[in-house]
N, C-alpha and C positions, 0 to 999 in steps of 0.2 A: 208057859212062854219060854222059848229057847232061842239062843243065838245060833244061827245056822252058818257053818263055815262053807264057803264056796269051793268048788273044784275048778281050777284054772288050767286051761290047755292052750298051748301055742297053736296058731293056725298058720301053716306055711303056704305061701302063695308062690306064684311064678317067679317073682323077683326076690324071694326070701321071706322074712316074716311079714305076714299080711295082717295079723291081729291076734286076738285072744277070745276064746269061748269061756264064759264064766257060768257055772251052774250052781244054783242053790236048790237042792233037792228036798222033796217031801217036807214042805212047810205047813204047819197047822195054825189054827186061830191063835193070834198073839205072837207068833214067831217073827223074828227079825233077822234078815240076812246080814252077816257081818259085811261092812262096806268095803268096796274096792275102789281104787282110784289112783291118785298120785300123792307122793310124799310132799309135805309142806315144810319148807325150811331147808337148811343145808347142813351137811355134815352130821355131827352127833346130835344137833338140835332138831333134826327132821322128825315130824310127826307122821307116822305111816298108818293108813286105815287098817283096822284089825283083820280084814279079809285078804288084803294084799295091796301093794302100792307100786305101780309102775305103768300107769296108763296115760301119762302125758303124751300128747301127739296121737292119741287114738280117739279122736272126738266123734267120729262117725260110729253110731251105735244103734242097736235094735234090741228089743226085749220080746221074748216069746213066753207066754204064760200058759201052762197046761196043767191038767190033773182034774181032781174031783173038787168042785166048788162047794158041794153040800148046800144046806139051807142058809142063804144069806152070805155065803163065802165071797170074799173079795181080796184082791191084792193091790198094793200101792207101790209104784216105783218112785223113789225119792232121791233127791240130791242135796248135797251140802257144799258150801264154799268156805265154811268157817272152822274146819277141822273136826267136823262131826258133832258139833253142839246143836245146831239147828238144821232140820231137814224140811224140804218142801216137796210137794208132789210135782212131778215133771209133766211135760206135755209132748204131743206129737206135732210134726211139722204142719198139719192141717188144723191145728188148734184144739184137737181133742185132748182130754185130760188122761193122765195115767194115774189118777188119784183114786179111782174106784173101778178096777177091772173085775167084772163079774162073770165073764165067760172066756174060754180059751181065745187067745188073740196073739197076733204078731204086729208090733208097731215100731216105727223109728222113734228115737228120742231126740228132741230138739236141743235141749240145753247142754252146753259144755260145762260140766261141774267137776269140782275136784274129787268128790267122793259120791258114790252111788250105792244104793241098796234097795232090795225089795222088802216089803213088810206085809204080812197077812193081817188085815185089820178087822176081819169078822169071819164068822163061819160056825159050823156045828162040829160034832164029833167025827163026821166023815170028811171034813175039809182036809185035803192033802194036795198042795199045789207045788209046782216046780217053776222057777224062773230061770230061763236060759238066755243069756245076753251075748251078743257079739260086739266086740270093740274092734273096729277096722282102722288100720293105720291111715291117718289123714294123707291124702294124695297130694303130691307136689307137681307143679306144671312141668 
């Protein structure tokens, strides 16, 4: 089991910053992606997620899961609002769960959470999954 550090890339749109692409690459059975999200608190007391913290205002998000699932391989997309102590499986806007992804998929994420991470919860020696997320800047009227 390893903690996987994400690669975070700015996405520049027509009017400037449009969002961020976050990639947790080559995750195996038991691996956990270091969480990304928003710092909690202010000044020196702020708690920042270990993968990166600056996504307040980027509530529109999607998750693409690709790679080799192997025998019984699956990934969970999880969120936390308590500083990373408790994580819950997230859902899609049509009510589908992101708690047991067993095949390549691209889904929107419903919940606006402070911290978010992928976790490979099962698989065999061939399981090698990548989670690629896009956090889009929330549009203003």
